[in-house]
C-alpha positions as CSV (number, residue, x, y, z in Angstrom):
1,M,126.2,-56.2,-6.7
2,D,124.8,-55.7,-10.2
3,T,123.3,-52.4,-11.3
4,Q,119.9,-54.0,-12.2
5,S,119.4,-55.3,-8.6
6,L,120.4,-51.9,-7.2
7,Q,118.0,-50.1,-9.5
8,A,115.2,-52.4,-8.3
9,F,116.2,-51.7,-4.7
10,L,116.0,-48.0,-5.3
11,A,112.7,-48.3,-7.1
12,V,111.1,-50.3,-4.3
13,T,112.4,-47.8,-1.8
14,D,111.1,-44.8,-3.6
15,C,107.8,-46.3,-4.5
16,G,107.2,-48.1,-1.3
17,S,105.8,-51.0,-3.3
18,F,107.1,-53.9,-5.4
19,S,104.2,-53.6,-7.9
20,L,104.7,-49.9,-8.4
21,A,108.5,-50.4,-8.7
22,G,107.7,-53.0,-11.4
23,D,105.6,-50.4,-13.3
24,Q,108.4,-47.9,-13.0
25,L,111.0,-50.4,-14.3
26,H,108.7,-52.0,-16.8
27,L,109.0,-55.3,-15.1
28,T,106.6,-57.8,-13.5
29,Q,106.4,-57.9,-9.7
30,P,108.0,-61.4,-9.5
31,A,110.9,-60.1,-11.6
32,V,111.4,-57.2,-9.1
33,S,111.1,-59.6,-6.2
34,K,113.8,-61.9,-7.8
35,R,116.2,-59.0,-8.2
36,I,115.7,-57.9,-4.5
37,A,116.2,-61.5,-3.4
38,T,119.4,-61.7,-5.4
39,L,120.7,-58.5,-3.8
40,E,119.8,-59.7,-0.3
41,D,121.8,-62.9,-1.0
42,Q,124.7,-60.8,-2.1
43,V,124.8,-58.5,0.9
44,G,123.8,-61.3,3.3
45,S,121.0,-59.3,4.9
46,R,117.3,-58.7,4.6
47,L,116.7,-55.3,3.0
48,F,112.9,-54.9,3.4
49,D,110.3,-55.7,5.9
50,R,107.0,-56.7,4.3
51,I,104.0,-56.2,6.6
52,G,100.7,-56.5,4.7
53,R,101.0,-54.2,1.8
54,R,103.5,-51.9,3.5
55,V,107.2,-52.2,2.5
56,T,109.8,-50.5,4.7
57,L,113.6,-50.6,4.8
58,T,115.3,-52.7,7.4
59,E,118.4,-51.3,9.2
60,A,120.6,-53.0,6.6
61,G,118.4,-51.5,3.8
62,A,118.7,-48.0,5.3
63,L,122.5,-48.5,5.5
64,L,122.7,-49.6,1.9
65,L,120.4,-46.9,0.4
66,P,122.9,-43.9,0.2
67,R,125.6,-46.2,-1.1
68,A,123.4,-47.7,-3.7
69,R,122.5,-44.2,-5.0
70,Q,126.2,-43.3,-5.1
71,I,127.2,-46.5,-7.0
72,L,124.5,-45.9,-9.7
73,L,125.5,-42.3,-10.0
74,M,129.1,-43.3,-10.5
75,V,128.1,-45.8,-13.2
76,D,125.9,-43.2,-15.0
77,D,128.7,-40.6,-14.6
78,S,131.2,-43.0,-16.2
79,R,128.8,-43.7,-19.1
80,R,128.4,-40.0,-19.8
81,A,132.1,-39.3,-19.7
82,L,132.7,-42.1,-22.2
83,S,129.8,-41.0,-24.4
84,N,131.1,-37.4,-24.4
85,L,134.4,-38.5,-26.0
86,A,132.5,-38.8,-29.3
87,G,131.6,-35.1,-29.2
88,D,128.0,-35.8,-30.4
89,V,125.1,-34.0,-28.8
90,A,122.8,-37.0,-28.5
91,G,121.1,-39.2,-25.9
92,S,118.6,-38.1,-23.3
93,L,118.7,-34.7,-21.6
94,T,116.6,-34.8,-18.4
95,L,115.7,-31.2,-17.6
96,A,113.3,-30.1,-14.9
97,T,111.6,-26.7,-14.8
98,S,108.9,-25.0,-12.9
99,H,105.6,-24.3,-14.6
100,H,106.1,-20.5,-14.7
101,V,109.7,-20.7,-16.1
102,G,108.8,-23.5,-18.5
103,L,105.8,-21.6,-19.9
104,H,107.2,-18.0,-20.0
105,R,111.0,-18.2,-20.3
106,L,112.2,-21.5,-21.7
107,P,110.2,-22.1,-25.0
108,P,112.5,-20.1,-27.3
109,L,115.6,-21.9,-25.9
110,L,113.9,-25.4,-26.1
111,K,112.9,-24.6,-29.7
112,T,116.5,-23.7,-30.6
113,F,117.9,-26.8,-28.8
114,T,115.6,-29.3,-30.5
115,H,116.3,-27.7,-33.9
116,D,120.1,-27.6,-33.5
117,H,120.4,-31.0,-31.9
118,P,117.8,-33.4,-33.4
119,A,119.7,-36.5,-32.1
120,A,119.1,-35.4,-28.5
121,N,116.0,-36.7,-26.7
122,L,114.6,-34.0,-24.4
123,D,113.0,-35.4,-21.3
124,L,111.2,-32.3,-19.9
125,R,109.7,-32.5,-16.4
126,F,107.5,-29.9,-14.7
127,L,108.2,-29.8,-11.0
128,D,108.1,-27.3,-8.2
129,S,111.4,-25.5,-7.9
130,E,112.0,-27.1,-4.5
131,Q,111.5,-30.6,-5.9
132,A,113.8,-29.9,-8.8
133,Y,116.5,-28.7,-6.4
134,Q,116.3,-32.0,-4.5
135,G,116.3,-34.0,-7.7
136,V,119.6,-32.4,-8.8
137,L,121.1,-32.9,-5.4
138,D,120.1,-36.6,-5.4
139,G,121.3,-37.1,-8.9
140,A,117.9,-38.0,-10.4
141,L,118.1,-34.8,-12.6
142,E,121.0,-33.6,-14.6
143,I,119.9,-29.9,-14.8
144,A,117.0,-27.8,-13.5
145,V,115.9,-24.3,-14.7
146,V,113.8,-22.9,-11.9
147,T,113.4,-20.2,-9.2
148,L,116.7,-20.1,-7.4
149,A,117.0,-20.6,-3.7
150,P,118.0,-17.6,-1.5
151,V,120.7,-19.7,0.0
152,P,121.8,-22.5,-2.5
153,D,123.4,-25.7,-1.4
154,P,127.2,-25.5,-1.8
155,Q,127.1,-28.8,-3.7
156,L,125.3,-27.1,-6.6
157,M,126.5,-24.6,-9.2
158,V,123.7,-22.1,-9.4
159,V,123.6,-19.5,-12.2
160,P,120.9,-16.7,-12.5
161,V,119.7,-16.2,-16.1
162,W,116.7,-13.9,-15.6
163,I,115.5,-11.6,-12.8
164,D,111.8,-11.7,-12.2
165,R,110.4,-8.4,-10.8
166,L,107.5,-9.1,-8.6
167,R,104.8,-6.5,-8.0
168,F,102.1,-6.2,-5.3
169,V,98.7,-6.6,-6.9
170,C,95.0,-6.9,-6.0
171,G,91.7,-7.2,-7.9
172,N,89.8,-4.2,-9.1
173,D,87.2,-4.5,-6.4
174,H,89.6,-5.1,-3.5
175,P,89.6,-2.3,-0.8
176,L,93.3,-1.7,-1.5
177,A,92.5,-0.9,-5.2
178,Q,91.1,2.5,-4.1
179,H,94.7,3.5,-3.1
180,A,95.9,2.5,-6.5
181,K,93.2,4.5,-8.3
182,R,94.1,7.6,-6.3
183,H,97.8,7.0,-6.8
184,E,98.3,7.0,-3.0
185,R,101.4,5.4,-1.6
186,L,100.8,2.4,0.6
187,S,103.1,1.4,3.5
188,M,104.1,-2.2,4.0
189,S,102.1,-2.2,7.3
190,A,98.9,-1.1,5.5
191,L,99.4,-4.0,3.1
192,A,100.0,-6.5,5.9
193,A,96.6,-5.5,7.5
194,H,94.9,-7.4,4.7
195,P,95.0,-11.2,4.0
196,A,97.2,-12.4,1.1
197,V,97.1,-15.2,-1.4
198,L,100.6,-16.5,-1.9
199,P,102.6,-19.5,-3.1
200,G,102.8,-22.6,-0.8
201,P,104.5,-22.5,2.6
202,L,107.7,-24.3,1.5
203,T,108.3,-22.4,-1.8
204,F,111.3,-20.2,-2.5
205,T,109.0,-17.3,-3.7
206,R,106.9,-17.3,-0.6
207,G,110.1,-17.3,1.5
208,I,111.3,-14.3,-0.4
209,V,108.0,-12.4,0.1
210,L,107.8,-13.2,3.9
211,E,111.4,-12.3,4.4
212,T,110.7,-8.9,2.9
213,F,108.0,-8.2,5.5
214,S,110.1,-9.8,8.2
215,R,112.9,-7.2,7.6
216,E,110.2,-4.5,8.4
217,E,109.2,-6.5,11.5
218,L,105.8,-7.3,9.9
219,S,103.9,-10.6,9.6
220,V,101.5,-11.6,6.8
221,E,98.2,-13.3,7.1
222,V,98.0,-15.9,4.2
223,G,94.4,-16.8,3.5
224,L,94.9,-19.1,0.6
225,S,97.9,-20.6,-1.1
226,T,98.9,-22.5,-4.3
227,N,102.1,-23.2,-6.1
228,Y,100.7,-22.1,-9.5
229,L,101.1,-18.4,-10.3
230,E,98.2,-18.5,-12.8
231,T,95.9,-19.7,-10.0
232,L,97.2,-17.0,-7.7
233,K,96.5,-14.4,-10.4
234,M,92.9,-15.7,-10.6
235,M,92.4,-15.6,-6.8
236,A,93.7,-12.1,-6.6
237,S,91.6,-10.9,-9.5
238,I,88.4,-12.0,-7.8
239,G,89.2,-10.3,-4.6
240,L,90.4,-13.2,-2.4
241,G,93.4,-11.2,-1.2
242,W,96.4,-9.2,-2.4
243,S,99.3,-11.1,-4.0
244,V,102.7,-10.8,-5.5
245,L,103.1,-11.7,-9.2
246,P,105.7,-11.2,-12.0
247,E,105.2,-8.0,-14.0
248,S,104.8,-10.1,-17.2
249,M,101.5,-11.7,-15.8
250,I,99.8,-8.4,-14.8
251,D,96.8,-7.3,-16.9
252,E,93.7,-5.2,-16.7
253,D,92.1,-7.6,-14.1
254,L,94.7,-6.5,-11.5
255,H,95.8,-3.3,-10.0
256,I,99.5,-2.7,-9.2
257,L,99.6,-1.4,-5.6
258,P,101.8,1.7,-5.1
259,I,103.8,0.2,-2.2
260,D,106.4,2.4,-0.5
261,H,109.0,-0.3,-1.0
262,R,111.2,-1.3,-3.9
263,P,109.9,-4.2,-6.0
264,I,110.7,-7.7,-4.9
265,E,113.1,-9.5,-7.2
266,R,113.6,-13.2,-7.5
267,P,116.4,-14.9,-9.6
268,L,115.5,-17.5,-12.2
269,G,118.2,-19.7,-13.6
270,Y,119.8,-23.1,-13.9
271,L,121.6,-25.4,-11.5
272,V,123.7,-28.5,-11.8
273,H,125.6,-30.7,-9.4
274,R,129.3,-29.6,-9.1
275,N,130.5,-33.3,-8.9
276,R,128.6,-34.6,-11.8
277,T,130.0,-35.1,-15.3
278,L,127.6,-33.3,-17.6
279,S,126.5,-34.8,-20.9
280,N,127.2,-33.1,-24.2
281,A,123.4,-32.4,-24.4
282,T,123.4,-30.7,-21.0
283,Q,126.5,-28.6,-21.9
284,A,124.7,-27.5,-25.1
285,M,121.7,-26.4,-23.1
286,I,123.9,-24.5,-20.7
287,A,125.5,-22.7,-23.6
288,L,122.0,-21.5,-24.7
289,L,121.2,-20.5,-21.2
290,E,124.5,-18.6,-20.8
291,A,123.8,-16.7,-24.1
292,A,120.3,-15.8,-22.7
293,R,121.6,-14.3,-19.4
294,T,120.4,-10.8,-19.0
295,P,122.7,-8.0,-17.7
296,E,120.7,-7.8,-14.5
297,A,121.1,-11.5,-13.9
298,R,124.9,-11.2,-14.4
299,Q,125.1,-8.5,-11.7
300,W,122.4,-9.9,-9.4
301,A,123.2,-10.3,-5.7
302,P,120.6,-11.3,-3.0
303,P,119.5,-8.5,-0.7
304,T,121.2,-8.4,2.7
305,A,119.3,-9.0,5.8
306,K,118.4,-6.0,7.9
307,T,120.6,-5.7,11.0
């Protein structure tokens, strides 16, 4: 099996379309079809069912899929290992980051990296933290700098670099703002009596917030949600609900609520796959991230569940 046919197989699988796979690989649709036909001849089985415009894996295709990914990862890993022997920081560095981390934490490090290593090509991708995690696990991404999962996958090396302190906030006209103006302490139950605007249901940050309330045996009514913290800030500022935001984003449009609970903290940092050979470019980026680690991040440990 040649790597080009396997790449075409994965592209069709991921895109669900021969034409979209061609766009991704910069090939014509007939060229993609030819590579798939070659691969089917080599394995002696049909790999896709084509019903109308829909393309789905056959049983043989589903069996080949994880092996195809593993083969291509091993080929890429070998290429990186050989390239690293030269000691040059060059080639492509595929780095994924969330919008908040990419806008508020990474710029100084990226500026230093591009200045110190002009031969390296930075492929920066903005993804939700959860998507970036999966990309590193699947081998599609070499490194991600994102919000870290409360319980990371053991296949990943996960390193906190910064600790984001999150504060409970509301708009100036929200009923809860009166407590802030009078400097009255609010209980978690009083906060839970009002709807919230929070990140999406599957995000790490929302999980951290809801787990905080769960430890107090409280539930939260989420009126609206979005994965963009800047949008959450806007929704909270116009009174659509209380929210939880990093201290660095809070301004005069929001009131910090005096909650009778310690601030919520979430770790931000980098993750790589333990079994992957890292390129010299990735190792250079990790060196910058390690130098940027705060004392709080070096000592950080996740809160224990209430028993």
